[in-house]
Every structure is written in C-alpha cells, then in structure tokens.
N, C-alpha and C positions, 0 to 999 in steps of 0.2 A: 198553029208549030207548032210539032210535036217537043214533047222535053227533052232533053239531053243531060247523063251525064256520065260520070266516070266510078267503073268497077273494075277491080283488077281482078278478080272469079269471083264462079259459081260452082259451089260444091252440089250434086246435087244427090243424093241415097243419106244427107243427113239426117240422126236421129240424138243430135240432140238444140240447145235455145230453142224448147216447143214442143207441142206434143206432137205424138209421131211422125211420117216419114215427111224430113222437107227441102225444099231447097237451099242454100245459106247464098246470102247475094253480098261481096261486101265491096263496101266502100271505099272509095280509096277517098285517102287525105286525114289528117287529124290534125286536131290541136296541141291535144299534147307532145310528150316525149317521156315514155313509161322506159325507167331504164331494164327494165328487165320488158316491152315487149314481145311477144309470140312472132306478129304483122310487122315488120319492118319496112318489107315491102310496098305497108302501104305510104310511107311515108318518099318514096322514091320521085326522086325529080333526075329528067324530067317528067311530065307523061306522056305516058306510048299511044301513040292514036289508037289500038287495038285495044283501050281501056277507056274508048268514049262511047256509049252507049247509048240510040235514043229508046227512046219509050219501047217503043210497038216490034221492035228489033228482042230487047230486055222480058216485053212478055212472053214472046213467040217464042223464046225459051224455056219459057217454065213450065209453057203449058205441055209438055212437051211432059212431064210429070202430073198432069192434070191427074189423073186418075187412081194415082197412090195418095195426094193427099186427099180427096175424099172418100176414100177407105179405108185410113187408117186414122183417118182426122188431123193429122198435120198442117203442111200449111210453108210459111215463107220466111226465114230472114233474113233481119238485115245486121249483119252487123261492116266489122270494118275495121282501121280506119275509124270513122267517127260517121253512121248516115248522121245524125245532122248539122253537118257539117256541108251538108249540102237540102238542104232543106227543098226549093222545091221538087226537084228531083222524088225526092224520097214521098213529098207526100203527091206525085204524078202519080208513082209504085201502090204507096196504098193506098189509092186509090182507088186502082184500072185492080188490084187485087181483091176490093174488099168486092167490086163490079162483079169479081169472077167466081167469087164466095169464098176466099181463101182464107182458111186463119193465115195473122200474120205475128211477125214478135220483132221486137231492136235487143240489140245490145248495143247501150249509152256512156260511156265519159257522165257525161249530164254538164260536158263543157261546151255550151251551146246559150247562144239569146233563146230568150222567152221567148217575145216579142216578135221573133221571123218564126217560134219553130212548135211555140204550145198546143195551140192550132188541130197540130200534129198527132199528139198525143191520144186524146181519144178517138184517134184511128186505129190504132195499132192494139189487138188482142191483148200482150203484152208486153208488157216493159223488163228488162232485164239492165239493172244502173248497181254501173258499179262505186266501189267506197273503198279506195285506195289508200290511204290513210286519213285519218280526225285532223292528228297536227294542223295544221297548217304549216309551220316550215318545214318538218317534213316532207312533208307531200306535194310542196313547190323544190326540197329538191332532187326527189324521185322520179319527177313528173314533170318538173319547170311550167307545171302551171299552179296558179292558187287554185285551193280548195271550196272559199267561197259560194264561187255563183254555179262550180257543181253540189253542193251540201242547200243554198235557197231554187233550183231546179230539183234535189230531189225531192225534198219539201216538197215543192207543187207536183210531183206526178204523182205521191204518195197520196195526197189529197183529194186531188182528181181520178185518178183511175181503179180500178175494182183488179187488179192483176197485175202484181207491181213482184217483182223480185230482187229484193238485194245483192247483188253480186261481191263476195268480201275474197281476191287475191290475198294465198299469205303466200311471204316471202323474208322466211327466218335471217333474222334480224333485224326486218323494213317493220313489220306488224302483224311476228308473230307472238303478241304478249297480251297478256288481261285489259293491259287499261286501254289497248286502242280498242279491244271487242265492245267492255262494257261501252265508252263510248258507243259507238257505233249502234248497243241496242234500243241506249236513249237515246239518242237522237231518233232511232227509228218507230219508240212511243212515244214522242212526244209531238209528234206530227200524228202520228196514226191515233191517237187520242183525241185531236181536235180536228176530226174526216172521221164521214160516215162509209168511207171507202174499208173493207176486206184492208187484216193491218195484212203486210208484206211479212214476205219469206225470205231468208233467210239462206245461201248459196254457200259453200266455202270452196274455193280457188286454191288447192294448193298448186306451189312452180313447177311446172316444167322446163323443161328443154328441149323441147322439140320445134323449136321456132331456129338456135342456133348456126343450122349451116346457112341460114337466108341471108345475117349478118356476113357470112366470107361470102357469097357470091354479090353481094351489095360493096363487098371492098367497105366494110362498115365494124369494128373492133369489137365481138359480140360481151358481153352480160356477162358478168359469175357471181349469182347469188344460185340460193340453195330452199333446198326445202325442206318445211319445215320437218321435225318426228309426224309420224303416225300418231305417237300415244297423246302429243303435246295439239291436235287437229284431235282427237275424240275431248279429251278435256276443253277445245272450242268447244265441241256443239254442247257439250254440259251445260258451259258458263251459257252459251247462249235461248236455247232448252229455260233451262231459271229461271230466265225475266221474261218469258212467259211465253215465246215467237218463235214458230217453226223451224225447223232448219229440213232444206232439204238432201237425199239421196245422195 
C-alpha cells in the first residue's frame, strides 16, 4: 500500500529554504500554535479531502520540475505545518526523493518524538530548525508548547547532522533582546562542542505580516505583532558573529 499524507500546498519555483530552484511541500498539521504563525491554514479543521496525497501522486507532481532541480542544484523542501507530525509520510517522501537524486531540506519546529522520527533526520540534506524562545515560560505563552523537547531534539540534530541551520524568528517585544540571543548562542556552541559535525549557522527571520489575510479567511482573530527595527537586527547579527557563529544573509 502506498503511503498517504496531508499536504495543503505545493509551491513551485521556490528559491528559499535551500539551494537552487525548489518545490516546497507544505505538510498539514502542527503541534504548536505560535501566536505569529504565517500559515494558520495548516491548523484548519476539518481536513479537506483534496489535501490527501498518495506518495505516487506527489512524486509525479514533483517530477514536473526535475530538470530545474538538477540544473540549479535545487530540490525539495518540506515545510508546514510540521513535517515531522506525519513521520511515515515524510520518511516515504524523503526516501523517494533520494531515489530520484533530489536534494531535500526540512523546516521544523523540532517538536516531535525522537523515537518515531530520529531515523528520518539523516535522510534530509539540510535541517532548518526554529528556536522561538529560550525562556520556557515565554515559549509556552507564545506557542502553547514547552520548549524542553524542542531543545533536546535540536541538540540531537546538531550532534548527528552535518548541515543544520538554526532559525530565529524575531518579534518585537517577544524575543528581540540580547539575553535571548546570548542564550541561543550558548546553546548552539555547547552542543556543537560535543559534536564532530559542522557548527550550525544562524538565520534571523524578522516578523512579517504576510499571513494576516489567511486569518480573516479562516475566521480567526489576526495577531498583532511588529518587526524589530533594522538597527536592532544588525546589532543581533554582530552579537552572534562575535560569539563565533556564522549568520546567513
């Protein structure tokens, strides 16, 4: 029986979340409820029958742009939602992509059971892992979830994977402060120091409001957040670099 999963969007010609030209597969479902989420449609219930994809159908769709993956050094990015919330389907798609020679990347909150999903991590070419807040109380307040398992999993990913990028959403008044950034740097360096893998790079993701219209369509009150000033973001970049970590442009 072919694997099936829930996918709410496939974005062709993506140039983010990995090298080259990519197709981004957005997995339905997420265990978190980040107050600033840009893809609230990934939470929506009930499920739409059109969002149920068999593996063969998905791979047929992804093969449409195979020549561009190969010519540009691109591939497939798994986003969401949370891709690891559907481990059997993610594993099947990652293995099918490897058979076709497609590069793969995943965007993850790292909130998943390692026992169910840990074997999938080495199948992926790049892991983009979010750290939304190092403070446990504030993390739960703004995402609805503890950060304990998240940080454990990111530590394990750093230990076993050679291409990890730590993404830091920056939301004014929530996590745009030096104490949070210093704590993130210390966390990365502690785990990288125990690993033979390459030290992860950091990517700063300033808040944007491009997803606000989705809230209206879902009948959900929109979030009200702001982007930190550009000069603060530049200060954060220098802080991270001064700790010896690379910051992606």
